[in-house]
Backbone as ProteinMPNN parsed JSONL, in Angstrom:
{"seq_chain_A": "MAGKSTKTKRIAALLLRIALGVFFIYFGGEKLFRLDEFTAQVGNYRIVMDPWDAVVAYMMPCFEVVVGLCLVSGLLMRGALLTGAGMIFVFMVAVGQAMVRGLDINCGCFSASNKPSDLGWHMVLLVGIMLAIGFLALNERMSRGRHFSGKRLRLP", "coords_chain_A": {"N_chain_A": [[242.827, 26.114, 86.357], [240.712, 24.456, 86.988], [240.752, 22.671, 84.888], [242.963, 21.028, 85.359], [242.155, 19.668, 87.66], [239.952, 18.264, 86.671], [241.208, 16.623, 84.793], [242.825, 15.091, 86.485], [240.846, 13.808, 87.959], [239.655, 12.3, 85.94], [241.771, 10.59, 85.241], [242.112, 9.259, 87.668], [239.62, 7.981, 87.813], [239.814, 6.325, 85.57], [241.975, 4.639, 86.311], [240.878, 3.492, 88.644], [238.658, 2.208, 87.535], [239.889, 0.322, 85.847], [241.336, -1.144, 87.756], [239.221, -2.167, 89.305], [237.951, -3.668, 87.341], [239.941, -5.599, 86.768], [239.999, -6.82, 89.258], [237.399, -8.029, 89.327], [237.679, -9.755, 87.084], [239.854, -11.4, 87.852], [239.032, -12.659, 90.33], [236.572, -13.755, 89.552], [237.425, -15.469, 87.505], [239.081, -17.128, 89.006], [237.205, -18.472, 90.553], [235.936, -19.91, 88.562], [237.707, -21.945, 88.052], [237.441, -23.602, 90.191], [234.856, -24.726, 90.597], [233.374, -26.747, 91.939], [234.107, -26.533, 94.678], [233.325, -23.903, 95.082], [230.579, -24.085, 94.655], [229.829, -25.574, 96.904], [230.482, -23.665, 98.844], [228.658, -21.619, 98.24], [226.329, -22.981, 98.889], [226.675, -23.12, 101.651], [225.708, -20.726, 102.662], [223.042, -21.101, 102.978], [220.813, -20.049, 101.66], [219.816, -20.545, 99.068], [218.723, -23.678, 97.904], [219.836, -26.976, 96.93], [219.122, -27.802, 93.603], [219.749, -25.193, 93.042], [221.829, -23.8, 94.22], [224.027, -24.647, 92.789], [223.422, -23.596, 90.271], [223.588, -20.833, 90.785], [226.277, -20.737, 91.598], [227.602, -21.51, 89.264], [226.894, -19.548, 87.436], [227.501, -17.001, 88.502], [230.402, -16.508, 88.549], [230.852, -16.255, 85.79], [229.384, -13.951, 85.132], [230.883, -12.15, 86.688], [233.381, -12.175, 85.369], [232.647, -11.189, 82.819], [231.655, -8.629, 83.52], [234.033, -7.55, 84.526], [235.65, -7.592, 82.198], [234.24, -5.777, 80.602], [234.543, -3.449, 82.15], [237.338, -3.069, 82.072], [237.779, -2.797, 79.317], [236.135, -0.672, 78.689], [233.75, -0.805, 77.393], [230.196, -0.866, 77.177], [229.707, 0.373, 79.682], [227.77, 1.445, 81.535], [225.933, -0.647, 81.847], [227.689, -2.617, 82.79], [228.522, -1.468, 85.211], [226.071, -1.299, 86.555], [225.337, -4.025, 86.675], [227.518, -5.025, 88.136], [227.166, -3.597, 90.546], [224.715, -4.654, 91.319], [225.392, -7.372, 91.736], [227.244, -7.098, 93.845], [225.57, -5.952, 95.777], [223.703, -8.048, 96.236], [225.469, -9.929, 97.266], [226.276, -8.569, 99.552], [223.898, -8.644, 101.019], [223.707, -11.422, 101.362], [226.051, -11.947, 102.893], [225.453, -10.346, 105.092], [223.116, -11.596, 106.138], [224.258, -14.021, 106.833], [225.973, -13.193, 108.853], [224.111, -12.254, 110.744], [222.733, -14.601, 111.324], [224.735, -15.977, 112.498], [226.435, -17.725, 111.157], [229.311, -19.628, 110.643], [231.256, -19.476, 108.279], [233.178, -19.891, 105.207], [233.44, -17.264, 103.019], [233.732, -17.626, 100.271], [234.584, -15.954, 98.299], [237.262, -15.237, 97.791], [239.036, -17.389, 98.108], [239.626, -20.975, 98.114], [239.676, -22.065, 100.538], [238.662, -23.836, 103.484], [238.595, -22.606, 105.828], [236.947, -20.528, 108.156], [235.686, -17.314, 107.205], [236.341, -13.856, 108.031], [233.625, -12.286, 108.281], [232.834, -9.684, 108.838], [234.967, -8.027, 108.007], [234.847, -8.623, 105.312], [232.42, -7.474, 104.676], [233.057, -4.765, 105.016], [234.911, -4.487, 102.923], [233.184, -4.988, 100.763], [231.461, -2.786, 100.947], [233.31, -0.796, 100.324], [233.884, -1.489, 97.657], [231.38, -1.06, 96.565], [231.161, 1.707, 96.934], [233.224, 2.52, 95.201], [232.155, 1.676, 92.754], [229.913, 3.337, 92.715], [231.189, 5.87, 92.564], [232.405, 5.597, 90.041], [230.107, 5.316, 88.458], [228.851, 7.805, 88.81], [230.869, 9.418, 87.76], [230.909, 8.493, 85.141], [228.408, 9.299, 84.332], [228.616, 12.073, 84.516], [230.682, 12.623, 82.838], [231.857, 14.229, 79.995], [233.763, 14.236, 78.058], [234.364, 11.622, 77.49], [236.712, 10.12, 78.012], [238.145, 7.398, 77.274], [236.017, 6.005, 78.348], [233.98, 4.381, 77.554], [231.419, 3.602, 75.157], [228.137, 3.932, 73.863], [226.526, 1.194, 72.429], [225.071, 1.069, 69.281], [222.286, -0.19, 67.709], [221.518, -1.35, 64.401]], "CA_chain_A": [[242.947, 25.272, 87.512], [239.652, 23.446, 86.932], [241.141, 21.668, 83.912], [243.888, 20.087, 85.992], [241.344, 18.852, 88.565], [239.154, 17.377, 85.837], [242.11, 15.621, 84.229], [243.213, 14.212, 87.578], [239.678, 12.988, 88.272], [239.494, 11.321, 84.852], [242.83, 9.58, 85.361], [241.774, 8.452, 88.846], [238.486, 7.131, 87.439], [240.329, 5.31, 84.651], [242.755, 3.67, 87.091], [239.944, 2.774, 89.51], [237.852, 1.341, 86.678], [240.717, -0.806, 85.412], [241.616, -1.961, 88.94], [237.992, -2.877, 89.642], [237.763, -4.67, 86.293], [240.909, -6.681, 87.0], [239.501, -7.494, 90.46], [236.302, -8.902, 88.92], [238.187, -10.797, 86.191], [240.706, -12.338, 88.587], [238.302, -13.489, 91.285], [235.602, -14.542, 88.806], [238.172, -16.549, 86.848], [239.554, -18.055, 90.04], [236.057, -19.308, 90.92], [235.643, -20.814, 87.443], [238.61, -23.089, 88.115], [237.122, -24.417, 91.369], [233.398, -24.636, 90.683], [232.825, -27.665, 92.937], [234.277, -25.929, 96.004], [232.519, -22.688, 95.138], [229.185, -24.51, 94.807], [229.655, -25.906, 98.327], [230.513, -22.423, 99.611], [227.366, -20.955, 98.021], [225.363, -23.745, 99.686], [226.87, -22.839, 103.077], [224.927, -19.555, 103.053], [221.695, -21.601, 103.28], [219.795, -19.173, 101.072], [219.232, -21.337, 97.989], [218.968, -25.103, 98.115], [220.237, -27.797, 95.808], [220.252, -27.57, 92.718], [219.891, -23.77, 92.73], [223.148, -23.327, 94.634], [224.928, -24.908, 91.662], [223.098, -22.629, 89.219], [224.186, -19.564, 91.205], [227.735, -20.882, 91.615], [228.118, -21.619, 87.904], [226.625, -18.337, 86.665], [228.083, -15.789, 89.073], [231.758, -16.207, 88.047], [230.766, -15.808, 84.392], [228.982, -12.548, 85.19], [232.008, -11.376, 87.203], [234.388, -12.035, 84.316], [232.11, -10.301, 81.778], [231.659, -7.273, 84.078], [235.425, -7.116, 84.56], [236.109, -7.311, 80.831], [233.6, -4.525, 80.174], [235.163, -2.338, 82.865], [238.697, -2.862, 81.565], [237.734, -2.339, 77.927], [235.371, 0.561, 78.583], [232.527, -1.053, 76.624], [228.966, -1.127, 77.925], [230.046, 0.765, 81.049], [226.606, 1.589, 82.414], [225.444, -1.996, 82.134], [228.667, -3.306, 83.626], [228.467, -0.897, 86.557], [224.795, -1.697, 87.152], [225.43, -5.454, 86.979], [228.471, -5.166, 89.242], [226.52, -3.105, 91.771], [223.697, -5.646, 91.684], [226.06, -8.55, 92.3], [227.814, -6.739, 95.144], [224.456, -5.773, 96.702], [223.199, -9.376, 96.598], [226.476, -10.548, 98.121], [226.2, -7.881, 100.847], [222.729, -9.208, 101.701], [224.06, -12.789, 101.752], [227.01, -11.872, 103.998], [224.729, -9.791, 106.233], [222.26, -12.613, 106.749], [225.142, -15.014, 107.454], [226.439, -12.601, 110.108], [222.974, -12.207, 111.674], [222.425, -15.976, 111.722], [225.894, -16.542, 113.204], [227.063, -18.793, 110.382], [230.769, -19.579, 110.664], [231.528, -20.049, 106.96], [234.081, -19.197, 104.298], [232.55, -16.519, 102.118], [233.835, -18.165, 98.923], [234.897, -14.941, 97.293], [238.682, -15.047, 97.494], [239.865, -18.588, 98.173], [238.933, -22.249, 98.245], [239.922, -22.536, 101.892], [237.5, -24.152, 104.311], [238.727, -21.82, 107.044], [235.909, -19.49, 108.195], [236.073, -15.946, 106.864], [235.905, -12.774, 108.894], [232.575, -11.69, 107.456], [232.799, -8.246, 109.077], [235.93, -7.393, 107.098], [234.333, -8.769, 103.949], [231.371, -6.471, 104.5], [233.751, -3.484, 104.82], [235.435, -4.529, 101.55], [232.056, -4.868, 99.838], [231.018, -1.389, 100.984], [234.312, -0.057, 99.558], [233.676, -1.778, 96.231], [230.145, -0.381, 96.172], [231.494, 3.128, 96.821], [234.005, 2.681, 93.973], [231.206, 1.569, 91.642], [229.131, 4.575, 92.734], [232.036, 6.938, 92.031], [232.543, 5.399, 88.595], [228.815, 5.584, 87.825], [228.688, 9.258, 88.776], [231.854, 9.954, 86.825], [230.433, 8.125, 83.803], [227.235, 10.131, 84.049], [229.018, 13.471, 84.406], [231.76, 12.752, 81.853], [231.476, 14.719, 78.67], [234.841, 13.972, 77.127], [234.434, 10.19, 77.191], [238.124, 9.729, 78.031], [238.231, 5.952, 77.377], [235.024, 5.592, 79.336], [232.925, 3.574, 76.985], [230.489, 4.133, 74.181], [226.904, 3.182, 73.728], [226.417, 0.452, 71.179], [223.839, 1.409, 68.573], [221.831, -1.261, 66.818], [221.063, -0.804, 63.109]], "C_chain_A": [[241.907, 24.143, 87.475], [240.006, 22.339, 85.947], [242.054, 20.611, 84.496], [243.134, 19.143, 86.924], [240.516, 17.837, 87.786], [240.018, 16.268, 85.248], [242.536, 14.622, 85.295], [242.069, 13.274, 87.937], [239.452, 11.924, 87.199], [240.533, 10.216, 84.929], [242.552, 8.669, 86.55], [240.629, 7.492, 88.531], [238.933, 6.01, 86.504], [241.09, 4.229, 85.413], [241.851, 2.845, 88.007], [239.108, 1.788, 88.711], [238.635, 0.113, 86.235], [241.026, -1.724, 86.594], [240.388, -2.781, 89.334], [237.7, -3.967, 88.609], [238.691, -5.855, 86.459], [240.489, -7.497, 88.218], [238.397, -8.482, 90.082], [236.793, -10.042, 88.033], [238.959, -11.842, 86.979], [239.881, -13.252, 89.487], [237.177, -14.273, 90.633], [236.268, -15.721, 88.106], [238.66, -17.584, 87.834], [238.424, -18.983, 90.473], [235.721, -20.299, 89.814], [236.515, -22.069, 87.489], [238.375, -23.974, 89.326], [235.615, -24.404, 91.63], [232.796, -25.57, 91.733], [232.92, -27.083, 94.338], [233.398, -24.69, 96.151], [231.036, -23.02, 95.288], [228.898, -24.868, 96.265], [229.634, -24.644, 99.185], [229.222, -21.629, 99.438], [226.29, -21.66, 98.85], [225.476, -23.468, 101.174], [226.077, -21.631, 103.561], [223.493, -19.92, 103.422], [220.594, -20.649, 102.812], [219.055, -19.921, 99.971], [219.63, -22.792, 98.201], [219.359, -25.778, 96.799], [219.042, -27.965, 94.875], [220.514, -26.093, 92.427], [221.227, -23.205, 93.197], [224.17, -23.542, 93.531], [224.682, -23.928, 90.519], [223.743, -21.282, 89.537], [225.71, -19.64, 91.107], [228.327, -20.974, 90.212], [227.927, -20.334, 87.111], [227.371, -17.114, 87.19], [229.511, -15.519, 88.593], [231.765, -15.729, 86.595], [230.371, -14.339, 84.329], [230.145, -11.679, 85.67], [233.059, -11.135, 86.128], [233.9, -11.078, 83.228], [232.089, -8.856, 82.269], [233.084, -6.732, 84.099], [235.961, -6.772, 83.187], [235.507, -6.011, 80.3], [234.239, -3.323, 80.867], [236.557, -2.042, 82.327], [238.673, -2.281, 80.159], [237.003, -1.005, 77.769], [234.094, 0.406, 77.776], [231.364, -1.339, 77.561], [229.118, -0.788, 79.409], [228.834, 0.831, 81.967], [226.046, 0.235, 82.798], [226.39, -2.767, 83.039], [228.624, -2.784, 85.056], [227.179, -1.301, 87.269], [224.823, -3.177, 87.548], [226.375, -5.7, 88.148], [227.872, -4.719, 90.561], [225.458, -4.088, 92.246], [224.305, -6.881, 92.317], [226.609, -8.252, 93.69], [226.694, -6.567, 96.167], [223.902, -7.125, 97.166], [224.188, -10.07, 97.535], [226.489, -9.89, 99.497], [225.02, -8.417, 101.66], [223.052, -10.615, 102.188], [225.02, -12.792, 102.939], [226.317, -11.347, 105.251], [223.844, -10.821, 106.915], [223.086, -13.707, 107.399], [225.666, -14.494, 108.796], [225.322, -12.62, 111.149], [222.656, -13.607, 112.194], [223.587, -16.648, 112.445], [226.553, -17.698, 112.474], [228.572, -18.59, 110.356], [231.267, -20.242, 109.383], [232.641, -19.281, 106.26], [233.2, -18.528, 103.264], [232.609, -17.024, 100.682], [234.302, -17.185, 97.883], [236.365, -14.901, 96.903], [239.509, -16.323, 97.508], [238.998, -19.826, 98.32], [239.095, -22.823, 99.644], [238.615, -22.853, 102.606], [237.537, -23.393, 105.624], [237.664, -20.725, 107.043], [236.473, -18.103, 107.916], [235.655, -14.994, 107.968], [234.894, -11.962, 108.087], [232.465, -10.188, 107.657], [233.745, -7.503, 108.156], [235.489, -7.519, 105.648], [233.235, -7.749, 103.676], [231.991, -5.087, 104.277], [234.307, -3.409, 103.397], [234.313, -4.343, 100.535], [231.513, -3.443, 99.799], [231.996, -0.527, 100.189], [234.153, -0.267, 98.061], [232.418, -1.061, 95.739], [230.375, 1.126, 96.034], [232.292, 3.404, 95.55], [233.094, 2.611, 92.75], [230.349, 2.833, 91.561], [229.908, 5.75, 92.177], [232.162, 6.815, 90.518], [231.238, 5.687, 87.862], [228.557, 7.084, 87.738], [229.645, 9.896, 87.779], [231.437, 9.667, 85.382], [229.267, 9.027, 83.396], [227.629, 11.579, 83.775], [230.046, 13.699, 83.293], [231.213, 13.226, 80.515], [232.525, 14.346, 77.632], [234.961, 12.518, 76.718], [235.879, 9.72, 77.07], [238.23, 8.237, 78.32], [237.215, 5.431, 78.38], [233.817, 4.91, 78.708], [232.025, 4.333, 76.029], [229.223, 3.309, 74.233], [226.918, 2.457, 72.397], [225.069, 0.776, 70.551], [223.509, 0.259, 67.616], [221.349, -0.642, 65.534], [219.563, -0.711, 63.025]], "O_chain_A": [[242.191, 23.016, 87.881], [239.608, 21.19, 86.141], [241.936, 19.431, 84.168], [243.437, 17.951, 86.975], [240.395, 16.682, 88.196], [239.606, 15.109, 85.208], [242.599, 13.423, 85.024], [242.286, 12.089, 88.19], [239.101, 10.786, 87.51], [240.222, 9.046, 84.71], [242.73, 7.454, 86.461], [240.661, 6.328, 88.931], [238.478, 4.874, 86.635], [240.873, 3.039, 85.187], [242.037, 1.634, 88.133], [238.875, 0.663, 89.153], [238.113, -1.002, 86.246], [240.984, -2.946, 86.454], [240.508, -3.962, 89.66], [237.253, -5.059, 88.961], [238.267, -7.0, 86.307], [240.608, -8.722, 88.218], [238.452, -9.648, 90.474], [236.366, -11.183, 88.21], [238.745, -13.041, 86.796], [240.01, -14.474, 89.421], [236.844, -15.359, 91.106], [235.743, -16.834, 88.111], [238.656, -18.779, 87.541], [238.662, -20.162, 90.734], [235.269, -21.409, 90.094], [236.106, -23.132, 87.02], [239.041, -24.998, 89.476], [235.164, -24.11, 92.737], [231.798, -25.214, 92.36], [231.955, -27.123, 95.101], [232.804, -24.456, 97.203], [230.313, -22.304, 95.981], [227.848, -24.511, 96.8], [228.864, -24.554, 100.142], [228.741, -21.024, 100.397], [225.437, -21.003, 99.446], [224.483, -23.567, 101.895], [225.8, -21.521, 104.755], [222.805, -19.151, 104.094], [219.578, -20.473, 103.486], [217.825, -19.935, 99.937], [220.746, -23.086, 98.629], [219.223, -25.208, 95.716], [217.966, -28.272, 95.387], [221.408, -25.771, 91.645], [221.711, -22.227, 92.627], [225.074, -22.728, 93.349], [225.628, -23.479, 89.871], [224.367, -20.664, 88.675], [226.354, -18.724, 90.596], [229.463, -20.546, 90.003], [228.711, -20.05, 86.205], [227.823, -16.28, 86.405], [229.813, -14.375, 88.252], [232.588, -14.896, 86.216], [230.951, -13.569, 83.563], [230.375, -10.598, 85.129], [233.568, -10.023, 85.989], [234.67, -10.238, 82.762], [232.46, -7.948, 81.525], [233.316, -5.581, 83.73], [236.654, -5.767, 83.025], [236.187, -5.237, 79.627], [234.453, -2.288, 80.236], [236.915, -0.878, 82.147], [239.45, -1.381, 79.841], [237.241, -0.286, 76.798], [233.419, 1.398, 77.5], [231.529, -1.972, 78.603], [228.712, -1.559, 80.278], [228.882, 0.31, 83.081], [225.72, 0.003, 83.963], [225.956, -3.483, 83.942], [228.681, -3.565, 86.006], [227.201, -1.611, 88.46], [224.378, -3.535, 88.639], [226.071, -6.488, 89.044], [228.048, -5.383, 91.582], [225.32, -4.325, 93.446], [223.796, -7.386, 93.318], [226.457, -9.059, 94.607], [226.844, -6.992, 97.312], [223.661, -7.32, 98.357], [223.779, -10.727, 98.493], [226.689, -10.569, 100.504], [225.144, -8.619, 102.868], [222.706, -10.968, 103.316], [224.827, -13.551, 103.889], [226.562, -11.844, 106.35], [223.826, -10.907, 108.143], [222.67, -14.271, 108.411], [225.789, -15.254, 109.757], [225.56, -12.963, 112.307], [222.345, -13.777, 113.373], [223.444, -17.763, 112.948], [227.166, -18.561, 113.104], [229.048, -17.49, 110.075], [231.651, -21.412, 109.387], [233.0, -18.173, 106.659], [232.31, -19.162, 102.696], [231.639, -16.87, 99.94], [234.41, -17.53, 96.707], [236.677, -14.555, 95.764], [240.609, -16.33, 96.955], [237.804, -19.743, 98.609], [238.688, -23.956, 99.9], [237.591, -22.216, 102.362], [236.625, -23.514, 106.443], [237.49, -20.051, 106.028], [237.582, -17.766, 108.331], [234.741, -15.278, 108.742], [235.258, -11.073, 107.317], [232.046, -9.478, 106.743], [233.384, -6.473, 107.585], [235.73, -6.618, 104.844], [233.135, -7.222, 102.569], [231.508, -4.32, 103.444], [234.185, -2.375, 102.739], [234.477, -3.617, 99.554], [231.145, -2.948, 98.733], [231.576, 0.373, 99.461], [234.275, 0.68, 97.283], [232.396, -0.521, 94.633], [229.842, 1.752, 95.118], [232.062, 4.416, 94.887], [233.245, 3.398, 91.816], [230.089, 3.341, 90.47], [229.368, 6.544, 91.407], [232.042, 7.805, 89.796], [231.256, 6.243, 86.764], [228.097, 7.578, 86.709], [229.269, 10.807, 87.043], [231.601, 10.516, 84.505], [229.172, 9.458, 82.247], [227.049, 12.234, 82.908], [230.254, 14.832, 82.858], [230.24, 12.687, 79.988], [232.204, 14.161, 76.458], [235.592, 12.208, 75.707], [236.227, 9.005, 76.131], [238.388, 7.84, 79.474], [237.508, 4.53, 79.166], [232.741, 4.883, 79.304], [231.9, 5.556, 76.101], [229.24, 2.135, 74.602], [227.274, 3.029, 71.366], [224.042, 0.754, 71.23], [224.346, -0.187, 66.831], [220.824, 0.471, 65.545], [219.027, -0.274, 62.007]]}, "name": "protein", "num_of_chains": 1, "seq": "MAGKSTKTKRIAALLLRIALGVFFIYFGGEKLFRLDEFTAQVGNYRIVMDPWDAVVAYMMPCFEVVVGLCLVSGLLMRGALLTGAGMIFVFMVAVGQAMVRGLDINCGCFSASNKPSDLGWHMVLLVGIMLAIGFLALNERMSRGRHFSGKRLRLP"}
């Protein structure tokens, strides 16, 4: 009976990992095609000033795409999960401070629209993504079979 539960958990982790990877690839790639608008949206948070908002806006989508590719491929899983968790945590802090300051902005994560986002719902989504990353990290740590869950790269 325990074998069936373990197999189900591995399949669920695999599907969640691929879905999360596709999520990062899609939305990171979408930001790469609208860097000017995304730079303005990063500036709307009023955390980093010009030119650092452009640096953040140009680098973050690249990190998102790389994290997504690692999650989908199963390579460098621990690093990808740690980087993804770090990005989500920083974004949670940014959204939280925008909510506290009463900023009526578009979060910049899903669209180029200038329409203000419902930051509360975005925070709920971010918590869900963080929980998914936590589940995958625990599953990666506990996994012994390495069912398509990544390998450590060894340098010569």
